[in-house]
Structures are given as structure tokens and as C-alpha cells.
C-alpha positions in Angstrom: 28.3 3.4 -5.9 25.7 5.9 -7.3 26.5 9.4 -6.6 24.4 11.0 -3.9 21.8 13.5 -5.4 20.9 16.2 -2.6 18.0 18.0 -4.4 15.0 16.2 -6.3 15.5 16.4 -10.6 14.5 19.6 -11.9 15.8 19.3 -15.4 14.7 16.7 -17.8 18.5 15.9 -18.5 18.3 12.5 -16.6 20.1 9.4 -17.6 18.0 7.1 -18.8 19.9 3.9 -17.3 20.0 1.7 -14.3 22.2 4.1 -12.0 19.8 6.8 -12.6 19.0 6.5 -8.7 19.5 8.6 -5.1 21.8 7.1 -2.8 19.5 6.0 0.0 21.5 6.6 2.8 20.7 9.4 5.6 24.1 9.6 7.4 25.5 13.3 7.7 24.6 15.6 10.2 22.4 17.5 7.9 20.5 14.5 8.3 20.3 13.9 11.6 19.4 18.0 12.2 16.3 17.9 10.0 15.0 14.9 11.8 14.8 16.7 14.9 12.8 19.5 13.6 11.0 17.2 11.3 7.3 18.6 12.2 8.6 22.4 11.4 9.3 21.7 7.2 5.6 20.2 7.0 3.8 23.1 8.4 6.0 25.9 6.8 6.1 24.4 3.2 2.1 24.0 3.5 1.8 27.6 3.9 4.4 28.7 1.2 3.2 26.2 -0.8 -0.3 27.2 -1.1 0.4 30.7 -2.1 2.7 29.8 -4.7 0.4 27.1 -6.0 -2.6 29.1 -6.2 -0.7 32.2 -8.1 0.1 29.3 -10.8 -3.8 28.3 -10.8 -4.5 31.6 -11.9 -1.8 31.2 -14.8 -2.8 28.0 -15.9 -6.7 29.6 -16.0 -5.9 32.0 -18.0 -4.6 29.5 -20.9 -7.8 27.7 -21.3 -10.0 30.1 -23.7 -7.2 29.7 -26.1 -6.7 26.1 -26.0 -10.4 25.3 -26.2 -10.9 27.5 -29.6 -8.5 25.5 -31.4 -8.9 22.5 -33.2 -7.4 18.7 -33.4 -4.3 20.3 -35.5 -3.7 23.0 -33.6 -3.8 20.8 -30.1 -1.3 18.7 -31.9 1.1 21.8 -32.5 0.6 22.6 -29.1 1.6 19.3 -27.8 5.0 19.3 -29.8 5.7 22.9 -28.2 4.8 21.8 -24.8 7.3 18.4 -25.4 10.0 20.7 -26.6 9.7 23.5 -23.8 10.0 20.9 -21.5 12.3 19.2 -22.4 14.4 22.2 -22.7 13.4 24.2 -19.4 12.6 21.5 -17.0 9.1 20.2 -15.2 10.3 23.3 -12.3 9.9 26.2 -14.9 7.0 28.4 -16.4 6.8 25.9 -19.3 4.6 23.8 -16.9 1.5 26.3 -16.8 0.6 25.7 -20.7 1.1 22.0 -20.1 -1.3 21.6 -17.6 -3.8 23.6 -19.5 -3.4 21.6 -22.2 -3.5 18.2 -20.8 -7.0 19.6 -19.1 -8.4 20.4 -22.4 -7.4 17.2 -24.2 -9.2 15.2 -21.2 -11.6 17.5 -21.5 -11.9 16.1 -25.1 -10.9 12.5 -25.2 -12.1 11.3 -21.6 -15.1 13.4 -21.2 -13.6 15.0 -18.0 -12.4 18.6 -17.2 -9.6 18.8 -14.1 -11.2 20.9 -11.6 -8.5 23.6 -9.9 -8.5 21.4 -6.7 -7.1 18.8 -9.3 -4.7 21.0 -10.8 -3.3 22.3 -7.7 -2.7 18.3 -6.7 -1.0 17.9 -9.8 1.5 20.7 -9.0 2.1 19.5 -5.5 3.1 15.9 -6.8 5.3 17.6 -9.6 7.1 19.2 -6.8 7.8 15.9 -4.8 5.2 16.6 -2.1 2.5 14.2 -1.1 -1.5 15.6 -2.1 -3.5 14.6 0.6 -7.3 15.0 -1.3 -10.4 13.7 0.0 -12.0 10.4 -1.1 -13.6 10.5 -4.4 -11.9 13.9 -5.4 -10.4 11.9 -8.9 -6.9 11.5 -7.4 -6.3 9.3 -10.7 -7.2 12.2 -12.8 -4.8 14.1 -10.7 -2.1 12.2 -11.0 -2.3 12.2 -14.9 -1.4 16.1 -14.7 2.1 15.1 -12.9 3.1 11.7 -14.7 1.9 13.2 -18.3 4.4 16.4 -17.6 6.9 14.7 -16.1 6.9 12.2 -19.0 6.9 15.3 -21.7 10.0 16.5 -20.4 11.8 13.3 -21.0 11.7 11.8 -17.9 10.4 8.0 -17.0 7.4 8.0 -14.6 6.3 5.0 -12.2 2.6 5.3 -11.4 2.7 2.6 -8.2 -0.8 1.6 -7.1 -1.7 -1.2 -4.5 -2.7 -4.0 -6.9 -2.3 -5.0 -10.4 -6.5 -4.5 -10.5 -6.1 -0.7 -9.7 -2.9 -0.4 -12.1 -4.8 -2.2 -14.9 -7.6 0.0 -14.1 -6.2 3.4 -14.5 -4.0 2.5 -17.4 -6.5 1.8 -19.6 -9.0 4.7 -18.4 -6.3 7.1 -19.1 -4.8 5.8 -22.5 -6.6 8.1 -24.7 -5.1 10.8 -22.7 -1.4 9.8 -23.0 -2.2 8.6 -26.6 -3.2 12.2 -27.5 -0.3 13.5 -25.8 2.1 11.2 -28.0 2.9 9.2 -24.5 3.2 5.5 -24.4 1.6 3.6 -21.5 2.1 0.4 -20.2 1.0 -1.8 -17.1 3.2 -4.3 -15.1 1.2 -7.0 -13.8 2.1 -10.8 -11.9 2.5 -13.6 -14.3 4.3 -11.1 -17.0 8.0 -12.5 -18.3 11.1 -10.5 -18.3 10.6 -9.4 -21.9 7.4 -8.4 -21.5 8.6 -6.3 -18.3 11.4 -4.6 -20.1 9.3 -3.8 -22.9 6.6 -1.7 -20.6 9.5 -0.3 -18.6 10.9 1.2 -22.1 7.5 2.9 -22.5 7.1 6.8 -20.8 4.6 5.9 -18.0 4.4 2.4 -16.4 1.4 1.8 -13.9 2.3 -1.3 -11.4 1.9 -2.2 -8.0 4.3 -1.2 -5.4 5.1 -5.4 -5.2 6.0 -5.9 -8.4 7.8 -2.9 -9.0 10.0 -3.5 -6.0 10.7 -7.4 -6.9 11.8 -6.3 -10.2 14.2 -3.9 -8.8 15.6 -6.7 -6.8 16.1 -9.4 -9.6 17.7 -6.8 -11.8 19.8 -6.0 -8.5 20.6 -10.0 -8.3 21.6 -9.7 -12.5 24.0 -7.0 -11.9 25.9 -9.1 -9.2 28.9 -10.2 -10.8 28.9 -7.6 -13.6 31.0 -4.9 -14.2 30.8 -2.4 -11.8 28.9 0.9 -11.5 31.5 3.1 -13.2 31.9 0.6 -15.9 28.4 0.3 -16.6 28.0 4.1 -16.5 30.8 4.2 -19.1 29.0 1.4 -21.1 25.9 3.3 -21.4 27.7 6.4 -23.0 29.3 4.2 -25.2 25.8 2.8 -26.4 26.7 -0.8 -24.7 23.8 -0.8 -22.4 21.3 -3.1 -24.1 18.4 -5.5 -23.5 21.1 -8.8 -23.4 22.2 -7.1 -20.1 19.6 -8.7 -18.5 18.2 -5.7 -16.8 14.2 -4.7 -16.9 14.1 -1.2 -15.2 15.8 2.0 -16.8 16.4 3.4 -13.4 14.2 5.4 -10.4 13.6 8.9 -11.9 10.2 9.7 -11.2 7.6 8.2 -8.8 3.8 8.8 -8.0 2.5 6.6 -5.2 -1.4 6.3 -4.8 -2.5 5.6 -1.6 0.9 6.7 -0.3 0.5 6.2 3.3 -0.6 2.7 2.8 2.4 1.9 0.6 5.4 3.8 2.4 3.8 3.2 5.6 1.7 0.2 6.5 3.1 -2.0 3.9 6.8 -0.8 5.5 6.9 -3.1 8.3 8.7 -6.1 6.4 11.5 -6.4 3.4 11.1 -7.8 0.5 13.5 -10.6 -0.5 14.8 -12.7 -3.4 15.3 -16.1 -2.6 16.9 -19.4 -3.6 15.2 -22.6 -2.6 16.4 -24.8 0.3 16.3 -28.8 0.7 12.5 -29.9 1.1 13.1 -33.2 3.3 15.1 -30.8 5.8 12.7 -28.4 6.1 9.9 -31.1 6.6 12.3 -32.3 9.4 12.8 -29.3 11.0 9.4 -28.3 10.9 8.2 -31.0 12.4 10.7 -31.0 15.6 9.7 -27.6 16.3 6.1 -28.0 16.5 6.6 -31.1 18.7 8.8 -29.1 21.0 6.5 -26.5 21.0 3.4 -28.3 21.7 5.1 -29.2 24.9 5.4 -26.1 26.4 3.3 -24.5 28.7 2.0 -20.9 29.0 2.5 -18.8 31.1 5.8 -21.3 32.5 7.3 -21.6 29.7 6.6 -18.3 27.5 4.9 -15.4 27.4 2.6 -14.5 24.1 2.9 -10.8 23.4 -0.1 -10.6 20.9 -0.4 -6.8 20.8 3.2 -7.0 19.3 2.5 -10.2 18.1 5.6 -11.7 19.8 6.4 -14.6 21.9 8.8 -14.6 24.8 10.5 -17.8 26.1 10.9 -17.6 29.9 14.0 -19.0 31.9 12.2 -21.8 32.4 11.0 -22.2 29.0 14.8 -22.2 27.5 15.8 -24.5 30.2 13.4 -27.1 29.2 14.3 -26.9 25.7 17.7 -27.4 26.2 17.1 -30.7 28.0 14.5 -31.9 25.5 16.9 -31.0 22.9 19.6 -32.9 24.3 19.8 -35.8 22.0 18.4 -34.6 18.8 22.2 -33.2 17.4 22.5 -30.9 14.5 20.7 -27.5 14.6 19.3 -28.1 17.7 23.0 -28.3 20.0 22.6 -24.3 18.9 21.0 -22.5 21.8 19.9 -19.6 19.6 19.0 -21.7 16.6 16.7 -24.0 18.7 15.0 -21.3 20.5 14.3 -19.3 17.5 12.8 -22.5 15.9 11.0 -22.9 18.6 9.6 -19.2 18.6 8.6 -19.5 15.2 6.3 -22.9 15.9 4.5 -20.9 18.4 4.0 -18.5 16.5 2.8 -20.4 13.5 0.9 -22.2 16.0 -1.2 -18.9 18.2 -0.7 -15.8 16.0 -1.2 -17.4 12.7 -4.5 -18.2 11.8 -6.4 -19.3 8.7 -8.9 -17.4 7.1 -7.5 -14.0 8.6 -3.9 -14.3 7.8 -3.9 -17.1 5.2 -5.9 -19.2 3.2 -5.6 -22.8 2.2 -6.3 -23.0 -1.8 -5.9 -25.8 -3.5 -3.3 -27.6 -1.3 -1.1 -24.2 -0.6 -0.6 -21.7 2.2 -1.6 -18.6 0.8 -0.8 -15.2 2.7 -3.6 -12.6 2.7 -2.7 -9.4 2.6 -3.9 -7.5 6.1 -4.1 -4.3 4.1 -5.6 -4.8 1.4 -7.3 -8.4 2.0 -5.7 -9.7 -1.2 -3.9 -13.0 -1.6 -0.2 -13.0 -2.6 0.1 -15.8 -4.2 4.1 -15.2 -4.8 4.9 -14.4 -1.4 6.0 -16.6 1.5 7.2 -16.1 5.3 10.8 -15.7 6.2 12.5 -17.6 8.8 11.1 -21.0 8.6 7.2 -19.9 9.2 5.8 -20.5 5.9 7.2 -24.3 6.3 5.3 -24.3 10.1 2.5 -23.4 9.0 2.7 -25.9 6.1 2.9 -28.4 8.2 0.3 -27.2 10.7 -2.1 -27.6 7.8 -0.8 -30.7 7.0 -0.4 -29.4 3.5 2.7 -29.8 1.0 5.8 -28.2 1.9 7.7 -26.0 0.1 11.5 -25.1 0.3 12.6 -22.7 2.4 13.7 -19.4 0.6 17.7 -18.6 1.2 17.8 -14.9 0.8 19.8 -13.5 -2.2 18.6 -10.1 -2.0 16.2 -7.7 0.2 15.2 -4.3 0.4 12.5 -2.3 2.1 10.2 -0.1 0.9 11.7 2.0 3.2 15.0 2.2 1.1 13.8 1.6 -2.2 11.6 4.9 -2.2 14.2 6.8 -1.2 16.0 6.1 -4.1 13.9 7.8 -6.8 15.4 11.1 -7.6 12.0 12.6 -7.5 9.6 10.8 -5.2 5.6 12.1 -4.9 2.1 10.6 -3.8 -1.2 11.2 -3.2 -3.6 10.1 -0.4 -6.8 10.3 1.2 -5.5 9.9 4.5 -1.4 11.0 5.3 -1.9 13.5 8.0 -1.8 11.2 11.0 1.8 10.0 9.4 2.9 13.2 8.3 6.0 13.5 10.2 7.0 9.7 9.6 6.8 10.4 6.2 9.1 13.4 6.5 11.3 11.4 8.7 11.7 8.4 6.5 11.1 10.1 3.1 11.8 13.6 3.1 8.1 13.8 1.7 5.7 16.7 2.9 2.0 16.6 2.8 0.3 19.4 1.3 -3.4 19.3 2.2 -5.8 20.0 -1.0 -9.4 21.2 -0.4 -12.3 19.4 -1.6 -13.9 20.7 -4.8 -17.2 20.8 -2.8 -18.0 20.0 0.7 -18.6 16.2 1.7 -22.3 15.3 2.2 -21.4 11.9 4.2 -23.8 11.6 7.0 -22.2 9.3 9.6 -24.7 7.5 11.9 -23.9 6.9 15.8 -21.4 4.0 16.5 -22.9 1.2 18.4 -21.0 -1.2 20.4 -23.0 -4.6 21.7 -21.4 -7.2 24.1 -20.8 -10.3 21.6 -20.0 -10.8 17.9 -23.3 -12.7 18.1 -25.0 -9.5 18.8 -22.9 -7.8 16.3 -23.5 -9.9 13.0 -27.6 -9.9 13.8 -27.7 -6.2 14.2 -25.4 -5.5 10.8 -27.2 -8.0 9.0 -30.5 -6.3 10.3 -29.4 -2.4 8.8 -28.3 -3.9 6.0 -32.0 -5.3 5.6 -33.4 -2.3 6.3 -31.3 0.1 4.0 -32.1 -2.4 1.0 -35.5 -2.1 1.6 -35.2 1.5 1.3 -33.6 1.2 -2.1 -29.8 2.2 -1.5 -26.7 -0.2 -1.9 -25.1 -1.4 1.4 -21.4 -2.5 1.8 -20.5 -4.3 4.9 -16.6 -3.7 5.6 -14.7 -6.6 7.2 -11.1 -6.9 8.4 -10.7 -10.8 7.7 -12.0 -13.6 5.1 -13.4 -15.5 8.3 -15.7 -12.7 8.9 -17.0 -11.9 5.7 -17.9 -15.5 5.4 -19.4 -15.2 9.0 -21.7 -12.0 8.0 -22.4 -13.9 4.7 -23.8 -17.0 6.5 -26.1 -14.6 8.4 -27.6 -12.9 5.4 -28.2 -15.9 4.0 -30.0 -17.1 7.0 -32.4 -14.0 6.7 -32.7 -15.1 3.0 -31.0 -12.0 1.7 -29.2 -12.0 -1.9 -25.4 -10.8 -1.6 -22.1 -10.8 -3.1 -19.0 -11.4 -1.1 -15.7 -10.0 -2.2 -12.4 -11.5 -0.6 -9.4 -12.9 -1.2 -11.1 -16.2 -2.4 -12.8 -14.9 -5.0 -10.8 -12.1 -6.3 -11.4 -13.2 -9.9 -14.7 -11.8 -9.8 -13.7 -8.5 -8.3 -14.6 -6.0 -11.4 -17.8 -7.8 -12.0 -18.8 -7.3 -8.3 -17.8 -3.7 -7.7 -19.3 -2.6 -11.0 -22.8 -4.3 -9.1 -22.0 -2.7 -6.0 -24.0 0.5 -6.6 -27.1 -0.8 -8.0 -30.5 -0.5 -5.5 -30.8 -3.1 -2.7 -27.6 -4.6 -3.5 -25.8 -6.0 -0.5 -22.0 -6.4 -0.9 -19.7 -7.9 2.1 -16.3 -7.3 1.3 -12.8 -7.6 2.9 -10.1 -4.3 2.3 -10.3 -5.1 -1.0 -13.3 -2.7 -1.4 -11.4 0.0 0.3 -8.7 2.1 -1.1 -9.0 2.8 -5.0 -12.1 1.5 -5.1 -14.8 3.6 -6.7 -18.5 2.1 -6.6 -20.9 4.2 -9.2 -24.2 5.3 -8.6 -27.1 5.3 -10.6 -29.4 8.6 -10.3 -31.9 6.5 -8.5 -29.9 5.7 -5.9 -28.3 9.3 -5.4 -31.9 10.4 -5.2 -32.6 8.0 -2.1 -29.4 9.0 -0.3 -26.5 7.2 -1.7 -24.2 4.3 -1.0 -24.8 3.0 3.1 -21.1 1.8 4.6 -21.2 -0.5 7.6 -17.7 -1.0 9.2 -17.7 -4.4 11.5 -14.7 -3.7 12.9 -12.0 -1.2 14.0 -8.4 -1.6 12.1 -5.2 -1.5 13.8 -4.9 2.1 12.1 -7.8 4.8 11.8 -6.6 5.5 8.6 -8.1 2.0 7.3 -11.1 3.0 8.5 -11.7 5.9 6.9 -10.6 4.9 3.8 -13.7 2.1 3.9 -15.8 4.9 4.9 -14.8 6.8 1.9 -16.4 4.5 -0.2 -19.6 6.4 -0.1 -20.3 10.3 -0.1 -18.0 10.5 -3.0 -17.8 13.6 -5.4 -20.4 15.6 -4.2 -22.9 12.8 -3.6 -24.7 11.7 -0.5 -23.9 8.9 1.8 -23.7 7.3 5.0 -21.9 5.3 6.9 -22.0 3.6 10.7 -19.7 1.4 12.6 -21.2 -1.7 14.4 -18.9 -3.2 16.7 -18.5 -5.8 19.7 -16.4 -6.2 23.1 -15.3 -9.4 21.1 -13.5 -7.3 18.7 -9.8 -8.7 17.6 -8.7 -5.7 18.5 -9.2 -5.4 22.2 -8.3 -9.0 22.2 -5.1 -8.6 21.0 -4.3 -5.9 23.6 -5.9 -7.8 26.4 -7.3 -4.8 28.2 -8.7 -7.4 30.9 -9.5 -4.8 33.5 -11.2 -1.8 31.2 -12.6 -4.6 29.3 -14.7 -5.8 32.5 -15.8 -2.5 33.8 -16.4 -1.6 30.1 -19.0 -4.2 29.6 -20.7 -3.2 33.1 -21.5 0.0 31.7 -24.1 0.7 28.7 -22.1 3.6 27.7 -21.5 3.3 23.9 -19.3 6.2 24.6 -17.5 4.5 27.0 -16.6 1.3 24.9 -15.5 3.6 21.9 -13.1 4.8 23.7 -11.6 1.7 25.1 -11.7 0.7 21.2 -9.6 4.0 20.1 -7.5 3.1 23.2 -6.4 0.3 21.8 -6.2 1.2 18.0 -3.8 3.6 19.2 -1.5 1.3 21.1 -1.7 -1.1 17.6 -1.0 2.9 15.7 2.0 3.2 18.0 3.2 -0.7 18.2 3.6 -0.8 14.1 5.2 2.4 14.1 8.1 1.4 16.8 7.9 -2.0 14.0 8.7 0.3 11.1 11.7 2.5 13.1 13.3 -0.8 14.4 13.2 -2.5 10.8 14.6 0.9 9.3 18.0 0.8 11.8 18.4 -3.0 11.8 18.2 -2.7 7.5 20.6 0.4 7.6 23.1 -1.8 10.0 22.6 -4.5 7.3 23.5 -2.4 4.8 26.6 -0.6 6.2 27.9 -4.6 7.1 27.4 -6.0 3.5 28.7 -2.5 2.3 31.8 -3.4 4.6 32.0 -6.9 3.6 31.7 -6.2 0.0 28.1 -8.2 -0.4 25.1 -8.0 -2.1 22.0 -5.7 -0.4 
């Protein structure tokens, strides 16, 4: 068992081995007490931190003139002195002030960009294990480089975690000249890499990777460790130099993490565990899935089951359970077990009623491929658990894949709590600051903007039908196109993006579509999205982390115009899409064109309120109803995450007692 670390690591004398991680359990009375008063430390720390950080800022700025006067050789000497001081004194010492000043000067010389004061504040916050909330367009990528480079110079391995491979590769490549000037190596972990490549990448000082690649590498290492010597023996082997690539491990431990779009990774994507598995018998899965779907088709709503769409859950009634018992009487096998019989049929009903092609998955090259609801991207290596994936394959009449039998599992909550130092950044963290503190002990520090926002929000419109909505969206896009402005139309799903595309085509409007079906063209589409009169239709792939560059003529005409076509389950996702415009002090505008047939209202079955509101012509009344549904969705997801964390901890305790793999 790894030793529990009560405070983040302050000094660089960390053990560069797999055992360098924090005990993620929070069972003692101090943890329970801090949960009860969770909101207090967040507020108090934010006020105290602001005063201290601004004092540090003044120290950093005083060093700038001297560094600007040095030639390349002089800066090289400064790099070595800074490295030595940080390794001796640690990243929480006064050695950090010259380090930040040096990184800023090298960034100016090698990248042509100089860190603003607010970016220095953000870097200090992350270096101290905080989540820096910075407005979209404030340069979070460059800000993270301050903390990443400082920790790496101190000898601490750094993981910079992004939401997808595209952003990981983009950020690593853009910052590589800076890291090279500091004598640091940087690498990228991407899908499809073999284990030797991954081991080599993790051996560098700074690694950029997506959250899913990182967690699955960790789980694969845990599986590799099963049957290996105990943790204490591994520590002794490491001291004696016995740990080597031949051990099969790819990672060097969980030392320092900087999580980009931290609210998305640590909150939104924390609803399901990540699982390493092995495969079962395909023919048996086919037979089981076919039988489950047949039985499900015989049931009637609401007699046999109730659909809880808002919670994405199916409940069998007493009549439904009795019917299944009778219908499965002669089937034998697993159908004789009441629990397995009812769970199988519930999953079959979910596959039929809750999972829709074009929204939750696509069928590509004869395979069911999951679409991530938060990023809009295909997840080719993921599959739903408990037979759900096989049921959808049978429903779609494609080749059935083997079910995955769990070998190791972990939630994002437990994984990220294991880092010795966890930090992050986001433009939309304040709404979930209490959850971030409760689960991760991660305080949110608000960083002021470098310049006032020039975003212009137009009044939202809520029309009666989806048909009316798509017509108005296309007309508004055409109006802005004629004004010489680029337009970004955001949709919730692949199916919706295709509908918008068809409407634009009917009007003879040229446009580009960015969704999970054509993600290979992402870089080219984003590169053109800021051109005058360009119309881009995109799912959430064009949300977090996407920076649309604008030529000067577009800036003069008012910048990028963003149209939201649906409210998401979280208001934070809506704000991220709006944040694609009016970045870095540039002008921009956004508006929402919604309908009373949007999925958010249907999901929560607001039938009575819906009927009343449809009679009213007031957009304000309709918007209130949509916001109410959105708040219910946010509350439902929060409950799901809390329940998952409790269940996960119970399972961990059970496996620990039984001596099994987590």
C-alpha cells in the first residue's frame, strides 16, 4: 500500500517510480469535517491567495529588465542557475520568481509571445495546486507552460492533461521551442501508440495527453502489477536500481498534473468508471442479447415499465417483473435468476429507448462507435458495459463484439486524487467549485481578465418547433455571412449538425461540418472557420480548447458570430461555446435560437409547464422553463457522480479486504 501524503509535495525530492502517488481514500474524521464546511476554505483561500500572488507578481516583474538585456549565452546560464535553485529549494520557494521571469523572457524570444500579468497569476495558482479560472481566450495554454516548465525544472515529472489528442498534440508542438530552450523534453501520448513508445514518452520531463489515454495507461500498469512483488518490495527494487523497462510499466508515477478544461474532465466526465477488460464468448453474447431484446419488445409502457428519461433509467413494475418470470420460465440458464433476468431486460429497454443513433453513437464501417457527449468525438476504443454495447449491436444488425469482462477499473475521482499535486485551469469552474473541493480538495481561484470582454450577447429566441428553429438559424447565418463575418453554429449531436447542414444546402449556402464522422478534417476546418463569410456547423468538437483565428478584416466587421441551437445539460458547456468568440480583447457576438421541441425539455417531460408556455408568446417565460430543465439535468448528473463515488469506494474497500485487484 502506498503511504498517505497529507500535503502536496513542496520539494522536488520525489521518488521517480510507479509507487509515487497519493492514497486516494478520505475516511478520517478530518476529511469528513472538511467536507461539512467545504465552501469556507474556497472563499477564504481565494481572498488570501490574491494578496500573496500580487506581491509575487511585483517580484517577477522587477526581474524582467535584466533578463531582457542578456544575450542567448547569458540566458543559458540563467536556465542552469534556475534549474539548480529549484532542485535545491523546491517549487514553493522564492526560486519560483526568477523562474517565471526567465520562462516569460524565453517565451517572448522563441514564440513571439509575452506572458501577461494575469497569466503569471494563473501559473502561480496552478503551481500551488489550485484551479485557475480564466476567461476563454485569455491564453490558458501559455499560462500552463509556466507551471509545467517550473515543476519540470525542479525535477518533477509533469502531466498536462487535455480533453482530446488533437489539443494535446497542438499544445505540445506549439510550446516545444520554449521547452527546448529550457533544456526540457516534451512528448505527446496519442491513441494507437504502442507500449514502448508510451514508456519513452512518459520518460520525458513534460507529457501532454488526453485524460482517457492517461487513465487507461495507469490501469494497464495496474494490471501489469498484478502478481508482481508487493509495493514495499518494488520500493526496495527501485532503490537498488532494479526497476527497468522490462518490468512492463510505462508510467513513472503520479507526481504533478495540470488538467486543462478541468471542470469537464474532473466533473462532467466523472459519471462513468474507466475499465480494462478481457473478452467473452461472442456466440453466447449474441444469443443473450437477442433473447433480451425479444423479451423487452413484449413489454408495454406504463404497464410493465416506467421510463425515467431525465435520469436515463428504466424501472420495471410489479406487473413487468411477473410477466418476465412467466415468459422466461422455459429458457433456463441465466434467465432462471431473477436479478440477471430483470437487469438484462432493463438493459435491452435502455438500448431501444435511451440510446439513439446519431446522438449517442454512430455506425461506421459496420461497428457501433460511441460519441462522447461532452466533446462530440468518436471514442473508438470504448464500449458500454454490462452487455449494453452488444444489445445496441444486435439492434443495429451489425457484427456483435465480445463483452468485456472487468480486469481493472477506476473512476476519474479516485484517479486524479492520487496525484501528489493536482492543479488545473478552466473558463467555467465557479459553478462546480464546491464539488471540486469536496472530491479533489482543489480550490478554485478566479483570475481577472487581461482586458474587458467585447462579447455582444443578442437576445435569445425560443420558437415553437424544431422546423422553425432550423429555418431561423439558416437565415441568421446567411445575414451574418453577407456582412462578411464568419459564423459558427453549435449543435448538441451529429444528427442535429446534419439537419442544419441540409437546411443550409437548401438555401445554397456553402459551409463546413465538423462532427464525429469527419474528425480527420478537424484542423483544416478550424483553420478556415474564421475567414470572412465562412459558415461552420459543429458539435461540441468546436467547443473547449478550440481557438478560431480571425484576420484583421473580420475583426473590423465585428468578429466571429456564434449561434447556439440547443441548451446543453450543463450551462457551462453553453458558455464554452459562446467563448469561441470575442477572444483576446477582440469583438464578437453570440445568440441562442432554441425551440420548445428541444431534447432538454423532452427529457424532463415538463408536460404541464410546456403546455402553458407554448400558449405564451413570451421568450422570457420559455427561457425560464429551459433553464429550469437545465438545472434539473445538472442536479441529476451531480447525484449520479456522488452515487458513483460512494459505490466505487465500497467496491475498493471490498476488493482491498478480499485482496483483489482494484
